[in-house]
FIKOLZA-1660 file (N, C-alpha, C; in steps of 0.1 Angstrom, whole numbers, plus 5000, padded with zeros to 4 digits):
% residues 259
   i   px   py   pz ch aa at
   1 5082 4900 2055  A  M  N
   1 5071 4903 2064  A  M CA
   1 5070 4892 2075  A  M  C
   2 5068 4896 2087  A  D  N
   2 5067 4886 2098  A  D CA
   2 5054 4879 2098  A  D  C
   3 5054 4866 2096  A  R  N
   3 5041 4859 2095  A  R CA
   3 5040 4849 2107  A  R  C
   4 5047 4851 2118  A  T  N
   4 5046 4842 2129  A  T CA
   4 5032 4841 2135  A  T  C
   5 5024 4852 2134  A  R  N
   5 5011 4851 2139  A  R CA
   5 5002 4841 2130  A  R  C
   6 5004 4842 2117  A  E  N
   6 4997 4832 2109  A  E CA
   6 5002 4818 2112  A  E  C
   7 5015 4816 2114  A  Y  N
   7 5020 4803 2117  A  Y CA
   7 5013 4798 2130  A  Y  C
   8 5013 4806 2140  A  G  N
   8 5008 4802 2153  A  G CA
   8 4993 4800 2152  A  G  C
   9 4986 4808 2145  A  A  N
   9 4971 4806 2143  A  A CA
   9 4968 4793 2136  A  A  C
  10 4976 4790 2126  A  A  N
  10 4975 4777 2118  A  A CA
  10 4977 4765 2127  A  A  C
  11 4987 4766 2136  A  F  N
  11 4990 4755 2145  A  F CA
  11 4978 4753 2154  A  F  C
  12 4973 4764 2160  A  A  N
  12 4962 4763 2170  A  A CA
  12 4949 4758 2163  A  A  C
  13 4947 4762 2150  A  L  N
  13 4935 4757 2143  A  L CA
  13 4936 4743 2139  A  L  C
  14 4948 4738 2137  A  T  N
  14 4950 4723 2134  A  T CA
  14 4945 4715 2146  A  T  C
  15 4949 4720 2158  A  L  N
  15 4945 4713 2170  A  L CA
  15 4930 4713 2172  A  L  C
  16 4924 4724 2169  A  V  N
  16 4909 4725 2170  A  V CA
  16 4902 4716 2160  A  V  C
  17 4908 4716 2148  A  H  N
  17 4902 4708 2137  A  H CA
  17 4903 4693 2140  A  H  C
  18 4915 4689 2144  A  V  N
  18 4917 4675 2147  A  V CA
  18 4908 4671 2159  A  V  C
  19 4907 4680 2169  A  G  N
  19 4899 4677 2181  A  G CA
  19 4884 4675 2177  A  G  C
  20 4879 4684 2169  A  L  N
  20 4865 4683 2165  A  L CA
  20 4862 4670 2158  A  L  C
  21 4871 4666 2148  A  L  N
  21 4869 4654 2141  A  L CA
  21 4871 4641 2149  A  L  C
  22 4881 4642 2157  A  S  N
  22 4884 4630 2166  A  S CA
  22 4874 4627 2176  A  S  C
  23 4870 4638 2183  A  A  N
  23 4859 4637 2193  A  A CA
  23 4846 4632 2187  A  A  C
  24 4842 4638 2176  A  G  N
  24 4830 4635 2169  A  G CA
  24 4830 4620 2165  A  G  C
  25 4841 4616 2159  A  F  N
  25 4842 4602 2154  A  F CA
  25 4841 4592 2166  A  F  C
  26 4848 4595 2177  A  L  N
  26 4848 4585 2188  A  L CA
  26 4834 4584 2194  A  L  C
  27 4827 4596 2195  A  I  N
  27 4813 4596 2201  A  I CA
  27 4804 4588 2191  A  I  C
  28 4805 4590 2179  A  L  N
  28 4796 4583 2169  A  L CA
  28 4800 4568 2168  A  L  C
  29 4812 4565 2169  A  A  N
  29 4816 4551 2169  A  A CA
  29 4810 4543 2181  A  A  C
  30 4809 4550 2193  A  D  N
  30 4804 4544 2205  A  D CA
  30 4789 4545 2205  A  D  C
  31 4783 4555 2201  A  Q  N
  31 4768 4557 2202  A  Q CA
  31 4760 4554 2190  A  Q  C
  32 4767 4553 2178  A  F  N
  32 4759 4552 2166  A  F CA
  32 4765 4541 2156  A  F  C
  33 4774 4533 2161  A  S  N
  33 4780 4522 2152  A  S CA
  33 4786 4529 2139  A  S  C
  34 4792 4540 2141  A  F  N
  34 4798 4548 2129  A  F CA
  34 4811 4542 2125  A  F  C
  35 4815 4540 2113  A  P  N
  35 4807 4545 2101  A  P CA
  35 4799 4534 2094  A  P  C
  36 4798 4522 2100  A  D  N
  36 4791 4511 2094  A  D CA
  36 4776 4514 2093  A  D  C
  37 4770 4522 2102  A  I  N
  37 4756 4525 2102  A  I CA
  37 4752 4532 2090  A  I  C
  38 4761 4539 2083  A  L  N
  38 4758 4547 2071  A  L CA
  38 4754 4538 2060  A  L  C
  39 4758 4525 2060  A  R  N
  39 4754 4516 2050  A  R CA
  39 4743 4506 2054  A  R  C
  40 4737 4509 2066  A  A  N
  40 4726 4500 2071  A  A CA
  40 4713 4505 2064  A  A  C
  41 4702 4499 2067  A  S  N
  41 4689 4503 2062  A  S CA
  41 4685 4516 2069  A  S  C
  42 4676 4523 2062  A  A  N
  42 4672 4536 2067  A  A CA
  42 4664 4534 2081  A  A  C
  43 4656 4524 2082  A  E  N
  43 4648 4522 2094  A  E CA
  43 4658 4519 2106  A  E  C
  44 4668 4510 2103  A  D  N
  44 4677 4507 2114  A  D CA
  44 4685 4520 2118  A  D  C
  45 4689 4528 2108  A  R  N
  45 4697 4540 2111  A  R CA
  45 4688 4550 2119  A  R  C
  46 4676 4552 2115  A  L  N
  46 4668 4562 2122  A  L CA
  46 4664 4557 2136  A  L  C
  47 4662 4544 2137  A  S  N
  47 4659 4538 2151  A  S CA
  47 4670 4540 2160  A  S  C
  48 4682 4537 2156  A  L  N
  48 4694 4539 2165  A  L CA
  48 4697 4554 2167  A  L  C
  49 4694 4562 2157  A  F  N
  49 4696 4576 2159  A  F CA
  49 4687 4581 2170  A  F  C
  50 4674 4577 2171  A  R  N
  50 4665 4582 2181  A  R CA
  50 4669 4577 2195  A  R  C
  51 4676 4565 2196  A  E  N
  51 4680 4560 2209  A  E CA
  51 4690 4569 2216  A  E  C
  52 4699 4575 2208  A  N  N
  52 4710 4583 2213  A  N CA
  52 4711 4596 2206  A  N  C
  53 4699 4602 2204  A  Q  N
  53 4699 4614 2195  A  Q CA
  53 4707 4626 2200  A  Q  C
  54 4706 4629 2213  A  S  N
  54 4713 4641 2218  A  S CA
  54 4728 4640 2216  A  S  C
  55 4734 4628 2219  A  M  N
  55 4748 4626 2217  A  M CA
  55 4752 4626 2202  A  M  C
  56 4744 4620 2194  A  I  N
  56 4747 4619 2180  A  I CA
  56 4746 4633 2173  A  I  C
  57 4736 4641 2177  A  V  N
  57 4734 4654 2171  A  V CA
  57 4746 4663 2175  A  V  C
  58 4750 4662 2188  A  A  N
  58 4762 4670 2192  A  A CA
  58 4774 4666 2185  A  A  C
  59 4776 4653 2183  A  A  N
  59 4789 4648 2176  A  A CA
  59 4789 4653 2162  A  A  C
  60 4777 4652 2155  A  Y  N
  60 4777 4656 2141  A  Y CA
  60 4778 4671 2140  A  Y  C
  61 4773 4678 2149  A  Y  N
  61 4775 4693 2148  A  Y CA
  61 4790 4696 2150  A  Y  C
  62 4797 4690 2159  A  M  N
  62 4811 4692 2160  A  M CA
  62 4818 4689 2147  A  M  C
  63 4814 4678 2140  A  M  N
  63 4821 4674 2128  A  M CA
  63 4817 4684 2117  A  M  C
  64 4805 4689 2118  A  G  N
  64 4801 4699 2108  A  G CA
  64 4809 4712 2109  A  G  C
  65 4812 4715 2122  A  L  N
  65 4821 4727 2124  A  L CA
  65 4835 4725 2118  A  L  C
  66 4839 4712 2117  A  S  N
  66 4852 4709 2112  A  S CA
  66 4853 4714 2097  A  S  C
  67 4842 4714 2090  A  G  N
  67 4842 4720 2077  A  G CA
  67 4846 4734 2077  A  G  C
  68 4841 4742 2087  A  V  N
  68 4845 4756 2088  A  V CA
  68 4859 4757 2091  A  V  C
  69 4864 4749 2100  A  T  N
  69 4879 4750 2104  A  T CA
  69 4887 4746 2092  A  T  C
  70 4882 4736 2084  A  Q  N
  70 4890 4733 2071  A  Q CA
  70 4891 4744 2062  A  Q  C
  71 4881 4752 2061  A  I  N
  71 4881 4764 2052  A  I CA
  71 4891 4774 2058  A  I  C
  72 4891 4776 2071  A  A  N
  72 4900 4786 2077  A  A CA
  72 4915 4781 2076  A  A  C
  73 4917 4767 2077  A  L  N
  73 4930 4762 2075  A  L CA
  73 4935 4764 2061  A  L  C
  74 4927 4762 2051  A  A  N
  74 4931 4765 2037  A  A CA
  74 4935 4779 2036  A  A  C
  75 4928 4788 2042  A  V  N
  75 4932 4803 2041  A  V CA
  75 4945 4805 2048  A  V  C
  76 4947 4800 2060  A  L  N
  76 4959 4802 2068  A  L CA
  76 4971 4796 2062  A  L  C
  77 4970 4784 2056  A  F  N
  77 4981 4778 2049  A  F CA
  77 4985 4786 2037  A  F  C
  78 4975 4790 2030  A  H  N
  78 4978 4799 2018  A  H CA
  78 4986 4811 2022  A  H  C
  79 4981 4818 2033  A  Q  N
  79 4988 4830 2037  A  Q CA
  79 5002 4826 2042  A  Q  C
  80 5004 4815 2049  A  S  N
  80 5017 4811 2054  A  S CA
  80 5028 4810 2044  A  S  C
  81 5024 4804 2032  A  F  N
  81 5034 4802 2022  A  F CA
  81 5039 4816 2016  A  F  C
  82 5030 4826 2017  A  A  N
  82 5034 4840 2013  A  A CA
  82 5040 4840 1998  A  A  C
  83 5032 4834 1989  A  R  N
  83 5036 4834 1975  A  R CA
  83 5024 4839 1967  A  R  C
  84 5021 4852 1967  A  P  N
  84 5010 4857 1960  A  P CA
  84 5010 4854 1945  A  P  C
  85 4999 4850 1940  A  G  N
  85 4999 4847 1925  A  G CA
  85 5003 4833 1921  A  G  C
  86 5007 4825 1931  A  S  N
  86 5011 4811 1928  A  S CA
  86 4999 4803 1923  A  S  C
  87 4999 4798 1911  A  T  N
  87 4988 4790 1906  A  T CA
  87 4985 4778 1915  A  T  C
  88 4996 4771 1919  A  L  N
  88 4995 4759 1928  A  L CA
  88 4988 4762 1941  A  L  C
  89 4992 4773 1947  A  L  N
  89 4986 4777 1960  A  L CA
  89 4972 4782 1959  A  L  C
  90 4969 4789 1948  A  I  N
  90 4955 4793 1946  A  I CA
  90 4946 4781 1943  A  I  C
  91 4951 4771 1936  A  A  N
  91 4944 4759 1934  A  A CA
  91 4941 4751 1947  A  A  C
  92 4952 4752 1956  A  A  N
  92 4951 4745 1969  A  A CA
  92 4940 4753 1977  A  A  C
  93 4940 4766 1977  A  L  N
  93 4930 4774 1984  A  L CA
  93 4916 4771 1980  A  L  C
  94 4914 4770 1967  A  V  N
  94 4901 4767 1962  A  V CA
  94 4896 4753 1966  A  V  C
  95 4905 4743 1965  A  A  N
  95 4902 4729 1968  A  A CA
  95 4899 4728 1983  A  A  C
  96 4907 4735 1991  A  G  N
  96 4905 4735 2006  A  G CA
  96 4892 4741 2010  A  G  C
  97 4888 4752 2004  A  V  N
  97 4876 4759 2008  A  V CA
  97 4864 4750 2003  A  V  C
  98 4864 4745 1991  A  L  N
  98 4853 4737 1986  A  L CA
  98 4852 4724 1994  A  L  C
  99 4863 4718 1997  A  G  N
  99 4863 4706 2005  A  G CA
  99 4857 4708 2019  A  G  C
 100 4860 4719 2025  A  G  N
 100 4854 4722 2038  A  G CA
 100 4839 4725 2037  A  G  C
 101 4835 4732 2027  A  A  N
 101 4821 4735 2025  A  A CA
 101 4813 4723 2022  A  A  C
 102 4818 4714 2014  A  F  N
 102 4811 4701 2011  A  F CA
 102 4810 4693 2024  A  F  C
 103 4821 4692 2032  A  Q  N
 103 4820 4684 2044  A  Q CA
 103 4810 4690 2054  A  Q  C
 104 4810 4703 2055  A  A  N
 104 4800 4709 2064  A  A CA
 104 4786 4706 2060  A  A  C
 105 4783 4707 2047  A  M  N
 105 4770 4704 2042  A  M CA
 105 4766 4690 2045  A  M  C
 106 4775 4681 2043  A  G  N
 106 4772 4667 2045  A  G CA
 106 4769 4664 2060  A  G  C
 107 4777 4669 2069  A  F  N
 107 4776 4666 2083  A  F CA
 107 4764 4673 2089  A  F  C
 108 4761 4685 2084  A  M  N
 108 4750 4693 2090  A  M CA
 108 4736 4688 2088  A  M  C
 109 4734 4678 2079  A  R  N
 109 4721 4672 2077  A  R CA
 109 4716 4665 2090  A  R  C
 110 4726 4660 2098  A  W  N
 110 4722 4652 2109  A  W CA
 110 4716 4660 2121  A  W  C
 111 4722 4672 2124  A  P  N
 111 4715 4679 2135  A  P CA
 111 4702 4686 2131  A  P  C
 112 4699 4687 2118  A  I  N
 112 4688 4695 2114  A  I CA
 112 4677 4687 2107  A  I  C
 113 4681 4680 2096  A  A  N
 113 4671 4673 2088  A  A CA
 113 4668 4659 2093  A  A  C
 114 4678 4651 2098  A  V  N
 114 4675 4638 2102  A  V CA
 114 4666 4637 2115  A  V  C
 115 4667 4646 2125  A  P  N
 115 4658 4645 2136  A  P CA
 115 4643 4645 2132  A  P  C
 116 4640 4653 2122  A  Y  N
 116 4626 4654 2117  A  Y CA
 116 4622 4641 2111  A  Y  C
 117 4631 4635 2102  A  L  N
 117 4628 4622 2096  A  L CA
 117 4626 4611 2107  A  L  C
 118 4635 4611 2117  A  A  N
 118 4634 4601 2127  A  A CA
 118 4621 4602 2135  A  A  C
 119 4617 4615 2138  A  E  N
 119 4604 4617 2145  A  E CA
 119 4592 4612 2136  A  E  C
 120 4593 4615 2123  A  Q  N
 120 4582 4610 2115  A  Q CA
 120 4582 4595 2113  A  Q  C
 121 4593 4589 2113  A  M  N
 121 4594 4574 2112  A  M CA
 121 4588 4568 2125  A  M  C
 122 4591 4574 2136  A  A  N
 122 4586 4568 2149  A  A CA
 122 4571 4570 2150  A  A  C
 123 4565 4580 2144  A  A  N
 123 4551 4583 2145  A  A CA
 123 4543 4578 2133  A  A  C
 124 4550 4571 2123  A  A  N
 124 4543 4566 2111  A  A CA
 124 4532 4556 2114  A  A  C
 125 4520 4558 2109  A  P  N
 125 4509 4550 2113  A  P CA
 125 4509 4537 2105  A  P  C
 126 4515 4536 2093  A  T  N
 126 4514 4524 2085  A  T CA
 126 4528 4521 2079  A  T  C
 127 4529 4509 2074  A  D  N
 127 4541 4504 2067  A  D CA
 127 4544 4512 2055  A  D  C
 128 4533 4516 2048  A  D  N
 128 4535 4524 2035  A  D CA
 128 4542 4538 2039  A  D  C
 129 4537 4544 2049  A  V  N
 129 4543 4557 2053  A  V CA
 129 4558 4555 2057  A  V  C
 130 4560 4544 2065  A  R  N
 130 4574 4542 2068  A  R CA
 130 4583 4539 2056  A  R  C
 131 4578 4532 2046  A  T  N
 131 4585 4530 2034  A  T CA
 131 4589 4543 2027  A  T  C
 132 4579 4552 2026  A  V  N
 132 4582 4565 2020  A  V CA
 132 4592 4573 2028  A  V  C
 133 4591 4573 2041  A  I  N
 133 4601 4580 2049  A  I CA
 133 4615 4574 2048  A  I  C
 134 4616 4561 2047  A  A  N
 134 4628 4554 2045  A  A CA
 134 4634 4558 2031  A  A  C
 135 4626 4559 2021  A  L  N
 135 4631 4563 2008  A  L CA
 135 4637 4577 2008  A  L  C
 136 4630 4586 2015  A  I  N
 136 4634 4600 2016  A  I CA
 136 4648 4601 2024  A  I  C
 137 4648 4593 2035  A  E  N
 137 4661 4593 2043  A  E CA
 137 4672 4587 2035  A  E  C
 138 4669 4576 2028  A  G  N
 138 4679 4570 2020  A  G CA
 138 4685 4579 2009  A  G  C
 139 4676 4586 2003  A  L  N
 139 4680 4596 1992  A  L CA
 139 4689 4607 1998  A  L  C
 140 4684 4612 2010  A  L  N
 140 4692 4622 2017  A  L CA
 140 4706 4617 2021  A  L  C
 141 4706 4605 2026  A  N  N
 141 4719 4599 2030  A  N CA
 141 4728 4598 2018  A  N  C
 142 4723 4593 2006  A  R  N
 142 4731 4591 1995  A  R CA
 142 4735 4604 1988  A  R  C
 143 4726 4614 1988  A  Y  N
 143 4730 4627 1981  A  Y CA
 143 4738 4636 1991  A  Y  C
 144 4732 4640 2002  A  A  N
 144 4739 4649 2011  A  A CA
 144 4751 4642 2018  A  A  C
 145 4750 4629 2020  A  G  N
 145 4761 4622 2027  A  G CA
 145 4772 4617 2017  A  G  C
 146 4767 4608 2008  A  M  N
 146 4777 4601 2000  A  M CA
 146 4782 4610 1988  A  M  C
 147 4773 4618 1982  A  V  N
 147 4777 4626 1971  A  V CA
 147 4785 4639 1976  A  V  C
 148 4778 4647 1984  A  V  N
 148 4783 4659 1988  A  V CA
 148 4794 4658 1999  A  V  C
 149 4790 4652 2010  A  G  N
 149 4799 4651 2022  A  G CA
 149 4811 4642 2019  A  G  C
 150 4809 4630 2014  A  E  N
 150 4820 4620 2012  A  E CA
 150 4827 4622 1999  A  E  C
 151 4820 4620 1988  A  H  N
 151 4827 4621 1975  A  H CA
 151 4833 4634 1972  A  H  C
 152 4825 4645 1971  A  L  N
 152 4830 4658 1968  A  L CA
 152 4839 4663 1980  A  L  C
 153 4835 4660 1992  A  G  N
 153 4843 4664 2003  A  G CA
 153 4857 4658 2003  A  G  C
 154 4858 4645 2000  A  F  N
 154 4871 4638 2000  A  F CA
 154 4879 4643 1988  A  F  C
 155 4872 4646 1977  A  L  N
 155 4880 4651 1965  A  L CA
 155 4886 4665 1968  A  L  C
 156 4878 4674 1975  A  G  N
 156 4884 4686 1979  A  G CA
 156 4895 4685 1989  A  G  C
 157 4894 4676 1999  A  Q  N
 157 4904 4674 2009  A  Q CA
 157 4916 4668 2002  A  Q  C
 158 4914 4658 1993  A  G  N
 158 4925 4652 1987  A  G CA
 158 4933 4661 1978  A  G  C
 159 4926 4669 1970  A  F  N
 159 4933 4678 1961  A  F CA
 159 4940 4689 1969  A  F  C
 160 4934 4694 1980  A  W  N
 160 4941 4704 1989  A  W CA
 160 4954 4698 1994  A  W  C
 161 4953 4686 1999  A  T  N
 161 4965 4679 2004  A  T CA
 161 4976 4678 1994  A  T  C
 162 4972 4673 1982  A  V  N
 162 4982 4671 1971  A  V CA
 162 4988 4685 1967  A  V  C
 163 4980 4695 1965  A  F  N
 163 4986 4708 1961  A  F CA
 163 4994 4715 1972  A  F  C
 164 4990 4714 1984  A  V  N
 164 4998 4720 1995  A  V CA
 164 5011 4712 1997  A  V  C
 165 5010 4699 1995  A  S  N
 165 5022 4691 1997  A  S CA
 165 5032 4694 1985  A  S  C
 166 5027 4696 1973  A  A  N
 166 5036 4699 1962  A  A CA
 166 5042 4713 1965  A  A  C
 167 5035 4722 1970  A  A  N
 167 5040 4735 1973  A  A CA
 167 5051 4734 1984  A  A  C
 168 5051 4724 1992  A  M  N
 168 5061 4723 2003  A  M CA
 168 5075 4720 1997  A  M  C
 169 5075 4714 1984  A  F  N
 169 5088 4712 1978  A  F CA
 169 5094 4724 1971  A  F  C
 170 5086 4734 1970  A  R  N
 170 5090 4746 1962  A  R CA
 170 5094 4758 1971  A  R  C
 171 5094 4756 1983  A  G  N
 171 5098 4767 1992  A  G CA
 171 5106 4761 2004  A  G  C
 172 5109 4769 2014  A  R  N
 172 5116 4765 2026  A  R CA
 172 5108 4765 2039  A  R  C
 173 5094 4767 2037  A  L  N
 173 5086 4767 2049  A  L CA
 173 5085 4754 2056  A  L  C
 174 5085 4743 2048  A  F  N
 174 5084 4730 2054  A  F CA
 174 5095 4721 2049  A  F  C
 175 5100 4712 2057  A  A  N
 175 5110 4702 2053  A  A CA
 175 5103 4692 2044  A  A  C
 176 5111 4687 2034  A  W  N
 176 5105 4679 2023  A  W CA
 176 5098 4666 2028  A  W  C
 177 5101 4660 2039  A  P  N
 177 5093 4648 2043  A  P CA
 177 5078 4651 2045  A  P  C
 178 5075 4663 2050  A  Y  N
 178 5061 4666 2051  A  Y CA
 178 5054 4666 2038  A  Y  C
 179 5060 4671 2028  A  G  N
 179 5055 4671 2014  A  G CA
 179 5053 4657 2009  A  G  C
 180 5063 4649 2011  A  A  N
 180 5063 4635 2006  A  A CA
 180 5052 4627 2012  A  A  C
 181 5050 4628 2025  A  I  N
 181 5040 4621 2032  A  I CA
 181 5026 4626 2028  A  I  C
 182 5025 4639 2027  A  G  N
 182 5012 4646 2023  A  G CA
 182 5008 4641 2009  A  G  C
 183 5017 4640 2000  A  L  N
 183 5014 4636 1986  A  L CA
 183 5008 4622 1986  A  L  C
 184 5014 4613 1994  A  V  N
 184 5009 4599 1995  A  V CA
 184 4995 4599 2001  A  V  C
 185 4993 4606 2012  A  L  N
 185 4980 4607 2018  A  L CA
 185 4970 4613 2009  A  L  C
 186 4973 4624 2002  A  G  N
 186 4964 4631 1993  A  G CA
 186 4959 4622 1982  A  G  C
 187 4969 4614 1976  A  V  N
 187 4965 4605 1965  A  V CA
 187 4956 4594 1970  A  V  C
 188 4959 4589 1982  A  V  N
 188 4950 4578 1988  A  V CA
 188 4936 4583 1991  A  V  C
 189 4936 4596 1996  A  I  N
 189 4922 4602 1999  A  I CA
 189 4915 4603 1986  A  I  C
 190 4921 4607 1975  A  L  N
 190 4914 4608 1962  A  L CA
 190 4909 4595 1957  A  L  C
 191 4918 4585 1959  A  I  N
 191 4913 4571 1955  A  I CA
 191 4901 4567 1964  A  I  C
 192 4902 4569 1977  A  S  N
 192 4891 4565 1986  A  S CA
 192 4878 4572 1982  A  S  C
 193 4879 4584 1976  A  A  N
 193 4867 4591 1972  A  A CA
 193 4859 4584 1961  A  A  C
 194 4865 4574 1955  A  L  N
 194 4858 4567 1944  A  L CA
 194 4849 4556 1950  A  L  C
 195 4850 4553 1963  A  E  N
 195 4841 4543 1968  A  E CA
 195 4826 4546 1966  A  E  C
 196 4822 4559 1967  A  Q  N
 196 4808 4563 1965  A  Q CA
 196 4803 4560 1951  A  Q  C
 197 4811 4557 1942  A  L  N
 197 4807 4554 1928  A  L CA
 197 4801 4540 1927  A  L  C
 198 4803 4532 1938  A  G  N
 198 4798 4519 1939  A  G CA
 198 4805 4509 1929  A  G  C
 199 4798 4497 1928  A  G  N
 199 4804 4487 1919  A  G CA
 199 4817 4482 1925  A  G  C
 200 4827 4480 1916  A  P  N
 200 4840 4475 1920  A  P CA
 200 4847 4485 1930  A  P  C
 201 4843 4498 1930  A  F  N
 201 4850 4507 1939  A  F CA
 201 4846 4505 1953  A  F  C
 202 4836 4498 1956  A  E  N
 202 4832 4496 1970  A  E CA
 202 4843 4488 1978  A  E  C
 203 4851 4481 1971  A  A  N
 203 4861 4473 1977  A  A CA
 203 4872 4482 1984  A  A  C
 204 4873 4495 1980  A  I  N
 204 4883 4503 1986  A  I CA
 204 4878 4511 1998  A  I  C
 205 4866 4508 2002  A  G  N
 205 4861 4515 2014  A  G CA
 205 4869 4514 2026  A  G  C
 206 4877 4503 2028  A  F  N
 206 4885 4502 2040  A  F CA
 206 4896 4512 2041  A  F  C
 207 4899 4519 2030  A  L  N
 207 4909 4529 2031  A  L CA
 207 4906 4542 2039  A  L  C
 208 4893 4545 2039  A  S  N
 208 4888 4558 2044  A  S CA
 208 4892 4561 2058  A  S  C
 209 4889 4552 2068  A  V  N
 209 4891 4555 2082  A  V CA
 209 4906 4556 2085  A  V  C
 210 4915 4546 2082  A  P  N
 210 4929 4547 2085  A  P CA
 210 4936 4559 2078  A  P  C
 211 4932 4562 2066  A  T  N
 211 4938 4573 2058  A  T CA
 211 4934 4586 2065  A  T  C
 212 4922 4587 2068  A  S  N
 212 4917 4600 2074  A  S CA
 212 4924 4602 2088  A  S  C
 213 4926 4591 2096  A  A  N
 213 4933 4593 2108  A  A CA
 213 4947 4597 2106  A  A  C
 214 4954 4590 2097  A  A  N
 214 4968 4593 2094  A  A CA
 214 4969 4608 2089  A  A  C
 215 4959 4612 2081  A  W  N
 215 4960 4626 2076  A  W CA
 215 4959 4636 2087  A  W  C
 216 4950 4633 2097  A  L  N
 216 4949 4642 2109  A  L CA
 216 4963 4643 2116  A  L  C
 217 4970 4632 2118  A  G  N
 217 4983 4632 2124  A  G CA
 217 4993 4640 2116  A  G  C
 218 4993 4638 2103  A  W  N
 218 5001 4646 2094  A  W CA
 218 4998 4661 2095  A  W  C
 219 4985 4665 2096  A  L  N
 219 4981 4679 2097  A  L CA
 219 4986 4685 2110  A  L  C
 220 4985 4677 2121  A  V  N
 220 4990 4682 2134  A  V CA
 220 5005 4685 2133  A  V  C
 221 5013 4676 2128  A  M  N
 221 5027 4678 2127  A  M CA
 221 5031 4689 2118  A  M  C
 222 5023 4691 2107  A  C  N
 222 5025 4703 2099  A  C CA
 222 5023 4716 2107  A  C  C
 223 5013 4716 2115  A  G  N
 223 5010 4727 2124  A  G CA
 223 5021 4729 2134  A  G  C
 224 5027 4718 2139  A  V  N
 224 5038 4719 2149  A  V CA
 224 5050 4726 2142  A  V  C
 225 5053 4721 2129  A  S  N
 225 5064 4727 2122  A  S CA
 225 5062 4742 2119  A  S  C
 226 5049 4746 2116  A  L  N
 226 5047 4760 2114  A  L CA
 226 5049 4768 2127  A  L  C
 227 5044 4762 2138  A  A  N
 227 5046 4769 2151  A  A CA
 227 5060 4771 2155  A  A  C
 228 5069 4763 2149  A  R  N
 228 5084 4764 2152  A  R CA
 228 5091 4773 2142  A  R  C
 229 5084 4777 2132  A  T  N
 229 5090 4785 2121  A  T CA
 229 5092 4800 2126  A  T  C
 230 5104 4805 2123  A  K  N
 230 5107 4819 2127  A  K CA
 230 5102 4829 2117  A  K  C
 231 5104 4841 2120  A  A  N
 231 5099 4852 2112  A  A CA
 231 5105 4852 2098  A  A  C
 232 5117 4845 2096  A  D  N
 232 5123 4845 2082  A  D CA
 232 5116 4836 2073  A  D  C
 233 5106 4828 2078  A  G  N
 233 5099 4820 2069  A  G CA
 233 5105 4807 2065  A  G  C
 234 5116 4803 2072  A  I  N
 234 5123 4791 2069  A  I CA
 234 5120 4781 2080  A  I  C
 235 5113 4770 2076  A  G  N
 235 5109 4760 2086  A  G CA
 235 5120 4753 2093  A  G  C
 236 5117 4746 2104  A  P  N
 236 5127 4739 2111  A  P CA
 236 5132 4727 2103  A  P  C
 237 5144 4722 2106  A  K  N
 237 5150 4711 2100  A  K CA
 237 5142 4698 2104  A  K  C
 238 5143 4688 2096  A  F  N
 238 5136 4675 2099  A  F CA
 238 5146 4665 2104  A  F  C
 239 5146 4664 2117  A  F  N
 239 5156 4655 2124  A  F CA
 239 5148 4643 2130  A  F  C
 240 5155 4636 2139  A  V  N
 240 5150 4623 2145  A  V CA
 240 5137 4626 2152  A  V  C
 241 5137 4637 2160  A  F  N
 241 5125 4640 2168  A  F CA
 241 5113 4643 2160  A  F  C
 242 5115 4649 2148  A  S  N
 242 5104 4652 2139  A  S CA
 242 5098 4639 2133  A  S  C
 243 5107 4630 2130  A  A  N
 243 5103 4617 2125  A  A CA
 243 5095 4609 2135  A  A  C
 244 5100 4609 2147  A  I  N
 244 5094 4602 2158  A  I CA
 244 5080 4608 2161  A  I  C
 245 5079 4622 2161  A  G  N
 245 5066 4628 2163  A  G CA
 245 5056 4624 2152  A  G  C
 246 5060 4624 2140  A  L  N
 246 5051 4619 2129  A  L CA
 246 5046 4605 2131  A  L  C
 247 5055 4596 2134  A  I  N
 247 5052 4582 2136  A  I CA
 247 5042 4581 2148  A  I  C
 248 5045 4587 2159  A  V  N
 248 5037 4586 2171  A  V CA
 248 5023 4592 2169  A  V  C
 249 5023 4604 2164  A  V  N
 249 5010 4611 2163  A  V CA
 249 5001 4604 2152  A  V  C
 250 5007 4601 2140  A  M  N
 250 4999 4595 2130  A  M CA
 250 4995 4581 2134  A  M  C
 251 5005 4573 2140  A  G  N
 251 5002 4560 2144  A  G CA
 251 4991 4559 2156  A  G  C
 252 4993 4569 2165  A  G  N
 252 4983 4570 2176  A  G CA
 252 4969 4572 2171  A  G  C
 253 4967 4581 2162  A  L  N
 253 4954 4584 2157  A  L CA
 253 4948 4573 2149  A  L  C
 254 4956 4566 2141  A  V  N
 254 4952 4554 2134  A  V CA
 254 4947 4543 2143  A  V  C
 255 4955 4541 2154  A  A  N
 255 4952 4531 2164  A  A CA
 255 4939 4535 2171  A  A  C
 256 4937 4547 2174  A  T  N
 256 4925 4552 2181  A  T CA
 256 4913 4550 2173  A  T  C
 257 4914 4551 2160  A  A  N
 257 4902 4550 2151  A  A CA
 257 4897 4535 2151  A  A  C
 258 4906 4526 2155  A  F  N
 258 4902 4512 2155  A  F CA
 258 4899 4506 2169  A  F  C
 259 4899 4515 2179  A  I  N
 259 4896 4510 2192  A  I CA
 259 4881 4507 2194  A  I  C
% end
């Protein structure tokens, strides 16, 4: 069966997905001191949120939509492998869909719930009221953000990456280096998901940003490989230009995350 349409759609969607996350991250880093602001006090977070609310809401909505594109990517990659009944690919599909749903739920609190809390904080008549609002926002940040969006979201993303990468070794759709790099990234994402458990795991927080940026670069290059795949379902060979592309795209996105 000719699946070149699925391959092309997957490639286009990887660009949309990476664009949503990259643009959202850069806006938030500039306007909201992201991601450090997530570990600041509730009052400081809500105060800065109100100062740049329109840009912050737009950026978080874009990142929330990336949860939807993650779900669509999980479906398209599943279809592209064309191995019905594969336990590994079904597990990847479930992990990808759950990961996207968790990420969307975590991000979408910002355009809808947080503006209400920021408004109430600004209008609070007493310190006691502000304390209560800060507790509510802190709980929302820890549950919707840290538990759902980050911990469960990263677990879904990490397992999807590991399962898809493992599937790359079992067929001819992708050259083996994509699977090898994906396995490493997937394992590191799973490890970084432990940060939200606190205690000694807080020390691994530095892994999140560079790993996520490198993962986006890997995803783009997987999309490029799919776009070059012919109707026979055999992916292109991995030569020097493929290696250079991975290094440039992954390295460029990691460098951009630290600008």
